[in-house]
C-alpha positions in Angstrom: 96.4 136.8 29.2 98.9 137.7 31.9 99.4 141.5 31.5 103.0 141.5 32.9 104.0 138.6 30.6 102.6 140.4 27.6 104.4 143.6 28.5 107.7 141.7 28.7 107.0 139.9 25.4 106.1 143.1 23.5 109.2 144.9 24.8 111.4 142.0 23.8 110.0 142.0 20.3 110.6 145.8 20.0 114.2 145.4 21.3 114.9 142.6 18.9 113.6 144.6 15.9 115.2 148.0 16.7 118.2 147.0 18.9 117.2 149.3 21.8 114.9 149.1 24.8 111.3 150.4 24.2 111.2 153.7 26.0 108.7 155.7 23.9 105.5 154.5 22.2 106.1 153.5 18.6 105.4 155.9 15.7 103.3 154.8 12.8 106.5 154.3 10.7 108.2 152.2 13.4 105.0 150.2 13.9 105.1 149.3 10.1 108.8 148.4 10.4 108.0 146.0 13.3 105.0 144.5 11.5 107.1 143.9 8.3 109.9 142.4 10.3 107.5 140.0 12.2 105.9 138.9 8.8 109.4 138.5 7.3 110.6 136.2 10.1 107.4 134.3 11.0 105.2 134.4 7.9 102.4 135.7 10.2 100.7 139.1 10.3 100.1 141.6 13.1 98.7 144.9 11.8 100.8 148.1 12.3 97.8 149.8 13.9 97.5 147.0 16.5 101.3 147.2 17.2 101.1 151.0 17.8 98.1 150.5 20.2 100.1 147.8 22.0 103.0 150.2 22.5 100.7 152.8 23.9 99.1 150.3 26.2 102.5 149.0 27.4 104.0 152.5 28.1 100.9 154.5 28.7 99.4 155.5 32.1 97.6 153.0 34.2 94.2 154.2 33.1 95.0 153.9 29.4 92.5 151.8 27.4 93.5 148.2 27.9 94.3 146.0 24.9 93.4 142.4 24.7 95.6 140.6 22.1 94.4 137.3 21.0 96.2 134.0 21.6 97.1 134.0 17.9 98.7 137.4 18.2 100.6 136.4 21.4 101.8 133.3 19.6 103.0 135.3 16.7 105.0 137.7 18.9 106.4 134.7 20.8 107.4 133.0 17.5 109.2 136.2 16.5 111.1 136.5 19.8 111.9 132.8 20.1 113.1 132.5 16.4 110.4 129.9 15.6 110.4 128.2 12.1 108.7 130.2 9.3 105.1 129.2 8.7 101.8 130.8 7.6 98.2 131.0 8.9 97.0 127.9 7.1 99.8 125.7 8.4 99.6 127.1 11.9 95.9 126.3 12.1 96.5 122.9 10.8 99.6 121.9 12.9 99.9 124.4 15.8 96.4 125.7 16.6 97.2 125.2 20.3 99.7 128.2 20.0 102.7 126.4 21.5 105.2 129.3 21.3 103.0 131.6 23.4 102.7 129.0 26.1 106.4 128.2 25.9 107.2 131.9 26.4 104.6 132.4 29.2 105.8 129.3 31.1 109.3 130.6 31.6 107.7 133.2 34.0 106.2 130.6 36.3 107.5 127.7 38.3 105.7 124.5 37.2 103.0 126.6 35.7 101.9 128.0 39.0 102.6 131.4 40.6 105.2 131.3 43.5 103.6 131.1 46.9 103.1 134.2 49.0 104.6 134.2 52.5 103.5 136.5 55.3 106.4 138.6 56.7 106.5 139.9 60.2 106.3 143.8 60.4 109.8 145.1 61.2 110.3 147.4 64.2 110.4 151.2 63.6 114.1 151.4 64.4 114.9 148.6 61.9 112.8 150.5 59.2 114.8 153.7 59.8 118.1 151.8 59.6 117.1 150.1 56.4 115.9 153.4 54.9 119.2 155.1 55.8 121.3 152.2 54.2 119.1 152.3 51.1 119.8 156.0 50.7 123.5 155.5 51.2 123.6 152.8 48.5 120.9 153.9 46.0 121.9 157.6 45.6 125.5 156.9 44.6 124.2 154.1 42.3 121.9 156.5 40.5 124.7 159.1 40.1 126.9 156.4 38.7 124.3 155.2 36.3 123.6 158.7 35.2 127.3 159.2 34.4 127.4 155.9 32.6 124.5 156.9 30.4 126.7 159.7 29.0 129.5 157.3 28.1 127.6 154.5 26.5 129.2 153.6 23.2 128.8 151.2 20.4 131.5 150.1 17.9 131.0 147.8 14.9 134.0 146.6 13.1 131.8 144.6 10.6 133.6 141.4 11.3 130.3 139.6 10.8 127.7 141.1 8.5 125.2 138.3 8.2 121.6 139.7 8.5 121.2 138.0 11.9 124.5 139.6 13.2 123.6 143.0 11.9 120.1 142.8 13.5 121.6 141.6 16.8 123.9 144.6 16.8 120.9 147.0 16.3 121.1 147.6 12.6 117.9 148.0 10.5 118.0 147.5 6.7 115.8 149.6 4.5 114.9 149.4 0.8 116.8 146.1 0.0 118.2 145.7 -3.5 118.9 141.9 -3.3 121.4 141.8 -6.1 123.8 144.3 -4.5 123.0 143.5 -0.9 124.3 140.0 -1.5 127.7 141.5 -2.3 128.0 143.3 1.1 130.7 140.8 2.3 133.0 141.0 -0.8 135.8 142.6 1.3 136.5 140.7 4.5 136.2 142.8 7.7 134.1 145.5 5.9 130.5 146.2 5.0 130.3 146.9 1.3 127.5 149.3 0.2 127.3 150.3 -3.5 126.7 153.6 -5.2 123.3 152.7 -6.7 121.0 155.2 -8.3 119.1 157.2 -5.6 119.2 160.2 -3.2 117.7 161.1 0.1 116.2 164.2 -1.4 113.6 164.1 -4.2 113.7 166.0 -7.4 111.0 166.8 -10.0 111.1 163.2 -11.4 112.1 161.0 -8.5 110.9 160.4 -4.9 113.6 160.2 -2.3 115.1 156.7 -2.2 118.3 155.0 -1.0 118.8 151.3 -1.7 120.4 149.2 1.1 120.4 152.0 3.6 121.3 150.6 7.1 120.3 152.6 10.1 120.3 152.6 13.9 118.3 154.4 16.6 119.8 157.2 18.6 118.9 157.4 22.3 121.2 160.3 23.1 120.7 164.1 22.7 124.5 164.6 22.5 126.9 162.3 20.8 129.8 161.7 18.4 129.6 159.3 15.5 132.3 158.4 13.0 132.7 156.0 10.1 136.0 154.7 8.6 136.2 153.8 4.9 138.8 151.9 3.0 139.8 152.9 -0.5 136.6 154.9 -1.4 137.4 157.0 -4.5 134.3 158.4 -6.1 134.9 158.8 -9.9 131.7 160.4 -11.3 129.4 163.2 -10.4 127.2 162.7 -7.4 128.9 159.4 -6.3 129.2 159.6 -2.6 129.1 157.6 0.7 128.8 158.7 4.3 126.5 159.4 7.3 122.9 160.5 7.5 121.1 161.9 10.6 117.3 162.0 10.6 114.5 162.9 12.9 112.4 159.9 11.7 113.0 156.4 10.3 111.7 157.3 6.8 114.7 159.6 6.2 112.4 162.0 4.4 112.1 164.8 6.9 114.7 166.9 8.7 118.1 165.6 7.9 121.9 166.1 7.9 124.2 164.4 5.4 128.0 164.2 5.6 129.8 162.5 2.8 132.9 162.0 0.6 131.8 162.9 -2.9 132.9 163.7 -6.4 132.2 167.0 -8.1 132.8 168.1 -11.7 130.1 170.8 -12.0 131.4 174.3 -12.2 128.7 176.2 -14.0 130.5 176.0 -17.4 134.0 176.9 -16.1 136.8 174.5 -16.9 138.3 173.1 -13.8 139.7 169.7 -12.7 137.2 167.5 -11.0 137.3 167.4 -7.2 137.0 164.9 -4.3 135.1 166.9 -1.7 133.7 166.5 1.8 130.2 167.8 1.7 127.8 168.6 4.5 124.1 169.2 3.6 121.1 169.8 5.8 117.4 170.2 5.6 115.5 171.7 8.5 112.0 171.3 7.2 110.0 168.1 7.2 108.6 166.4 4.2 111.2 167.7 1.7 109.4 171.1 1.7 112.5 173.0 0.8 115.7 172.4 -1.1 118.6 171.3 1.1 121.3 173.7 2.2 125.0 173.0 1.5 126.7 174.0 4.8 130.2 172.7 3.8 132.0 172.1 0.5 135.6 171.2 1.4 137.9 170.3 -1.5 140.1 167.3 -0.5 141.9 166.9 -3.8 141.8 168.3 -7.3 141.9 165.3 -9.7 144.5 166.3 -12.4 145.1 163.7 -15.0 148.7 162.9 -13.9 147.7 162.9 -10.2 145.0 160.2 -10.1 147.3 157.6 -8.6 148.3 160.0 -5.8 144.7 160.8 -5.0 143.9 157.1 -4.7 146.9 156.6 -2.4 145.7 159.4 -0.2 142.2 157.9 0.0 143.4 154.4 1.0 141.8 155.3 4.4 139.3 158.0 5.2 136.9 158.8 8.0 134.0 161.2 8.7 132.9 162.4 12.1 130.0 164.4 13.5 129.8 165.8 17.0 126.5 167.0 18.4 126.1 169.2 21.5 122.4 170.2 21.7 121.9 172.0 18.4 125.6 172.7 17.8 127.2 170.4 15.2 130.8 169.9 14.3 131.8 168.2 11.1 135.3 166.6 10.8 137.3 164.3 8.4 140.6 162.6 8.0 142.2 160.9 5.0 145.6 159.5 4.1 147.6 156.3 3.2 147.3 155.2 6.8 144.8 155.6 9.7 147.2 157.6 11.8 146.1 161.0 10.6 144.2 163.2 13.1 140.7 164.5 12.5 140.3 168.1 11.1 137.3 170.3 11.5 135.6 171.3 8.3 132.9 173.6 9.8 130.5 173.9 12.8 127.0 175.2 12.8 123.9 175.6 14.9 121.1 173.5 13.3 117.6 173.0 14.6 117.3 169.3 14.3 117.1 166.5 16.9 118.0 163.3 15.1 116.7 159.9 16.3 118.2 157.7 13.6 121.7 157.3 12.0 122.1 155.9 8.5 125.1 154.7 6.5 124.7 155.0 2.7 126.3 155.0 -0.7 124.5 156.6 -3.7 125.1 158.1 -7.2 122.2 160.6 -7.2 119.6 160.6 -9.9 122.0 159.9 -12.7 121.9 157.0 -15.2 124.6 154.9 -16.7 127.3 155.5 -14.2 129.8 152.8 -13.0 128.6 151.4 -9.7 131.4 151.2 -7.2 131.7 149.9 -3.6 132.1 151.9 -0.5 133.9 149.7 2.0 132.8 150.6 5.6 135.6 149.5 7.9 134.1 150.6 11.2 131.4 152.6 12.9 131.8 154.3 16.3 129.1 155.9 18.3 129.6 157.5 21.7 127.1 159.4 24.0 128.6 162.5 25.5 127.5 165.0 28.2 125.5 167.9 26.8 128.0 170.5 27.9 130.9 172.1 25.9 
């Protein structure tokens, strides 16, 4: 095995799975995600523990324990990266025991299968070395500064024009907890991603473990950022129906989290009041669901009086949610109206001890039974890295 080629192959596999370059060793959860994705696409198995060890080997110090993946493993990784046809171990042993995809991948790093020749170069004179060094400083330092500034302005926008699984994966989305029946309906409104308010919640209760069907998520590389989603015609109509944004410190979405959503509320502790459409922000700053979440914002958009339902629907023809993060300072904003020309308004801001690494888009109806399932049409998603200064 050529170590440099393996490093390149493993990094490509990680970037294909998660949508971002590999800059940290994989967690156990991420290793399981990659293992599942490789099996789903190739029909072949690489264990999550091996994948985690490979990530430590690739990114660890030079004296880190070396790994020695077999040709079969290298071929499996190559098949995943190169989009090889689906197979299984029996058929591979029968038809492709020579591991053609690993050799196909490896050969692209060589010229005719041989390493490029090494030529001796005359030692430059001292004055030439000084001149080259000075020019390098003049060129490299401004480049580093420019790249540093660029890292704060990196952005990603998805208008959901194409929502095939391949397209979503290419754009860095990861799908969790697939409900095939409803996931197949994701394209029912052109130019939108349709998620449906299925039974579930990101916090558990006495009878149910935390679970959200058809959650799509992305990695976050930035400490400071803004993220916003735009929805079309989302009008929740029964208690706990909601759609919005999740921020989480891990890819399981079961630890420290923040949730911002458009929701329906008709619970008033026995008092008689009209139902509400609300913007709700909820956070949990302990891992493992060790405490109940804290509601940090409950902003009433509309009271749904019987003769005003049509007006409420008109004013929710377009809506949007936005979160700004500066260090541990978070701002929560919204907009809603018949058209997309309305400005964002702040609901609240708060210091929260959480450092999210994943963003999720979701639609749920909580742990209720027998409710009407409705679509949440996501029109667009916008993420922007920003400098960590206010």
